[in-house]
C-alpha positions in Angstrom: 10.3 -18.1 -7.1 7.9 -17.6 -5.0 6.7 -14.3 -3.6 8.1 -15.3 -0.1 11.5 -15.9 -1.6 11.9 -13.1 -3.2 11.1 -11.3 -0.4 13.7 -13.3 1.7 16.1 -12.2 -0.6 15.4 -8.6 -1.1 15.3 -8.7 2.9 19.1 -9.6 3.0 19.9 -6.4 0.7 17.7 -3.8 2.5 17.6 -5.0 6.0 13.7 -6.1 5.8 12.4 -7.9 8.8 10.0 -11.1 8.8 6.9 -9.1 9.8 7.0 -6.6 7.0 6.0 -10.0 4.5 2.5 -9.3 6.5 2.7 -5.4 5.5 3.0 -5.9 1.6 -0.4 -4.9 1.1 0.6 -1.8 2.3 2.8 -0.7 -0.5 0.5 0.1 -3.1 -0.6 2.7 -0.2 2.9 3.4 0.4 3.8 4.3 -3.4 0.8 6.7 -3.8 1.9 8.3 -0.5 5.0 8.9 -1.4 4.5 9.8 -5.5 4.5 13.3 -5.2 7.3 13.2 -2.5 5.3 14.2 0.3 3.5 12.5 3.4 1.1 14.6 4.7 -1.1 14.0 8.1 -4.4 13.4 6.0 -2.3 10.5 4.1 -1.0 8.9 6.7 -4.5 9.2 8.8 -5.8 6.9 5.6 -3.0 4.9 5.9 -2.8 4.5 9.6 -6.9 3.2 9.3 -6.0 0.8 6.5 -3.2 -0.2 8.6 -5.4 -1.0 11.8 -8.2 -2.8 9.7 -5.1 -5.1 7.7 -3.9 -6.1 11.5 -7.4 -7.0 12.8 -7.8 -8.7 9.3 -4.7 -10.8 9.6 -5.8 -11.8 13.1 -8.8 -12.8 12.3 -7.6 -14.9 9.3 -5.4 -16.7 11.6 -7.3 -16.7 14.5 -4.3 -15.5 16.5 -1.9 -12.5 16.3 -0.1 -12.6 13.4 2.1 -9.1 13.8 3.0 -6.8 16.9 1.7 -3.1 16.9 5.6 -2.8 17.8 5.5 -4.6 14.3 3.6 -2.2 12.5 4.8 1.0 14.0 8.3 -0.1 12.9 7.2 -1.0 9.6 5.4 2.7 9.5 8.8 4.5 10.6 10.7 2.9 7.8 7.9 3.4 5.1 5.5 6.1 6.1 8.0 8.3 8.1 10.8 8.3 6.1 10.7 7.6 2.5 11.8 4.2 1.1 14.1 4.3 -1.9 12.7 3.9 -5.1 14.8 0.8 -5.8 13.0 -0.7 -2.6 9.5 0.3 -3.6 9.6 -1.0 -6.8 11.0 -4.3 -5.9 8.5 -4.7 -3.2 5.7 -3.5 -5.7 6.5 -6.5 -8.4 6.6 -9.3 -5.6 2.8 -7.7 -4.5 2.0 -8.1 -7.8 2.5 -11.9 -7.5 1.0 -12.5 -4.2 -1.9 -14.8 -4.5 -2.7 -15.9 -0.6 -6.3 -14.9 0.5 -5.5 -11.9 2.7 -4.3 -10.2 -0.7 -7.5 -11.4 -2.4 -9.9 -10.4 -0.4 -8.2 -7.3 0.0 -7.8 -5.6 -3.6 -10.4 -3.5 -4.0 -10.1 -2.2 -0.3 -6.4 -1.6 -0.8 -7.4 0.1 -4.5 -10.2 2.2 -2.6 -7.7 3.5 0.3 -5.2 4.3 -2.7 -7.7 6.5 -4.4 -8.4 7.8 -0.8 -4.8 9.1 -0.6 -4.6 10.1 -3.9 -7.4 12.8 -3.5 -6.4 13.6 0.4 -4.2 16.3 -0.6 -3.4 18.6 -2.9 -0.1 20.8 -4.0 -1.5 24.2 -4.3 -4.7 26.1 -3.6 -6.4 26.5 -5.8 -6.1 23.5 -8.2 -7.1 23.2 -11.5 -10.7 21.7 -12.3 -9.0 18.3 -12.6 -6.0 19.1 -11.1 -6.9 17.5 -7.4 -5.4 14.0 -8.2 -1.9 14.8 -9.8 -0.6 13.1 -13.0 2.0 11.1 -11.3 -0.7 9.4 -8.9 -3.2 9.3 -11.7 -0.4 7.2 -13.5 0.3 5.0 -10.4 -3.6 4.3 -10.1 -4.0 3.1 -13.7 -1.1 1.2 -13.4 -2.3 -0.3 -10.2 -6.0 -1.3 -11.4 -4.5 -2.7 -14.3 -2.1 -4.9 -12.4 -4.7 -5.8 -9.6 -7.3 -6.9 -12.5 -10.2 -6.5 -10.5 -13.9 -6.9 -12.5 -16.2 -3.9 -12.1 -19.3 -5.5 -10.0 -22.4 -3.6 -9.1 -20.8 -2.0 -6.1 -18.1 0.0 -8.0 -20.4 0.2 -11.4 -23.1 2.2 -10.1 
């Protein structure tokens, strides 16, 4: 089954919108955002920045507007401002890992970079332990994403 077919089936259960398929690249960021149970302003700011870049990337790839600002705001309302169900996030995560379209392949490293930025943007308490800025749940999720994305270390990231 293709990611599009799985998404279509999932949309019937979770009332997803057709435009949401174009925002699947944001699911890893959404997962990191919610892993500690909170969506803090600094994390949201990073997510918004990625979303703006993502929309511009999609439009450039297509040569036309792919999604609207209303689509993006609606997605954010349902995924960033309200916590989506764990079941929905898990199923979308599985679909994301199957994506092989250009916009995903070209953005994998950027997605992971933004995930790391979100994980390190906030801490649950001050002072935090020496290696405690990023909590264990975030570290586990980041490791899972790095492994799943299978990104080779190039000169940019190995220095």
